[in-house]
N, C-alpha and C positions, 0 to 999 in steps of 0.2 A: 349446054346442056343439049345432049338427044338421047335417049335411050335406048342401047342395042335391042335388049333383048328383057321379060318380067316376066316372071309372074310366080300365081301366089297357093300354094299347092300343089303345084304341074300344076296351074289352071295361066297361059297366055295370057296374062292383062297389058301385056306390050301397048301397043295403040292407048289406050284408058290412058295412064303415066305418061305420051310424051304429049299426048294432050291440055294434062292438066299444066305440064309448063309457062308457068310465066315471071318474064324478063327472068329468064335465062335457071332460074330459082324451082325446083316442087318438095313444096309441102306438104305430105300428106300422109297418112297412118295404114298401117298393114292393120287390112280389116277385112268379115264378109266386106264390108259395103264395097271391095276391088269388083268384086266375082259369086257370092255365094257364097254359099260354105262347102266344098268341093273334099271333104271328106273331117263327118261330124267327129265331132268329141276327139282331133286330134289336134294340136298346137299344131300351125304353120308357119313358116317363114312369108315372108316379100325379097321374089334374091332377084339383082336391077345391075345387071349390063350398063356402062353407061361413058358419054363418052365426053367430059366432067373439061374445057379449057384445056383445048387437046389434051387431057389424060384421059383414061382406060382408067375406069372407077368399078369393085362390085363393092355389091352389100349386099350383105344378108342380116334380114330385120325380120324379129320374134315380133305375129298379133298380137295383139296391142301396142306395138310402138311405130316411133315419126323416122321417114324417111326424114 
C-alpha cells in the first residue's frame, strides 16, 4: 500500500498517512487530529488516493469515520 495523495479539509496529509502504514494496512480516524481544524464549524472529509495491491483506490471518508 502506498498513499499517493491525501487531504483533510483541503490540507495535505499524505506524509502523515504514509507514516501510519503498518503491514501494508492503515487504520486511522478522519478527524482534526490529522492536522488541526482547517475549517472550523464545517464537516470535513479525508480524501485518499492510493495504490493497494497494484490497484488504484480513491476513498472519501467523512469526519469521524475510519479509513
